[in-house]
N, C-alpha and C positions, 0 to 999 in steps of 0.2 A: 186208699182208705185213710180218712183222717183219724188220728189217734193221739191221745195224751196219756203219758205214763208218769205217775208220781213216785217218788222214792224219798228216803231220808227220815222217815218217821221212826219212833222208838219210845223207850221208857227213859225218862229223865227226872231228876229231883227238882223241886221248886227252886227257882233261881238259875237253873241251868239253861243251856242253849241247844238248839237244833237248827239244821239247815235243810229245808225241803227243796227238791228239784222237780221240775215238770218238763219233760221232753216231749216236744210236739213233732209229729210227722204226718205226711200226707196232705198238708195244706201250707199255704204261704204264710209263714209265721208273721211276717211284717204287716199283714193285712188285718190282724185282729188284736184287740186288747185282750189281755189274759187276766183272769181273776182267780184268786184263791178263796176258797170257801171252807167251812167246817161244819160238822154236824156232831153234836154231843148226844149221848144216849138220851132218848126220850124227848129230844128237842128238834126243831126244824133246822134245816141247813141255813147258815147265815154267811153273808159276805164278810171276808176278812181284809182283803186288799186287792188292788188291781193296778195294772200298769198299761199305759196306752200303747198303741201299735207303733207309732213313729217317734213322737217326741218324748216318750218315756215319762210322761206325767204319771204320778202315783197318787193313790188314795188309800186311806186306811179306816177301818172301823175304830170308833173312839176307844173301844176296849183294848186295842193293841197299839195305838199310837205311841211312839217313843220307844217301843219294845221290838216291833217287827219291821223289817226292811225288805221290800220287794225289788228285784232287779232282773235284768234279762240279758242274754247273750244271743244276739241274732245269728251269729255264725254257728253256734251249737244248737240253735232252735230250742233253747232252754230258758225257763224262768225259775228264779230262785226265791225262796222265802226264808230269810234269816230271822230266827225267833230267839230273842234274848229275854232274860228275866222271866222265864216261863212261870206260870201260875197253874195250880190245879184246875182252875176254870178254863184253861186253854185245852184241856183234854178233849179229844174227839177225833173223828176221821176227817182228814184234810184232803180236799179235792181241788184240782185246777180245772178251769173251764174256759172255752173259747169257741166262738163261732157255732154255738149249739152243741159242741162236743164236751164230754166229761171224761176224766180219767177214772180209774178204779178206786182211787183213794189210798191214803197211807195213814196208819194209826199213830197218833201222838198221845202219849199218856204221861201226865205230870203228877208225880207223887208229892205229897205234902211232908 
């Protein structure tokens, strides 16, 4: 059974940092690009960042460029999202997604 599990969320002050993790199981990690998404209260889910399956090409939403960094560890089947210089508008539930599967999400709250 394919599964994605996020962790690492929490409450942080503006300007702080968090690192999210997404552990994948039940499918071949190398076959899929992995994306990070977030959903703020009352808003639709939006793409934040993604990393390609093989060559590790990365992409970021304009709102997080220069502040967030996505990386992956194929041995650990884990994708990370390093979030620096966090802003209150970064608050939301963060999800990872791949191959049509979604994790349960992890809450990130940034206080002003």
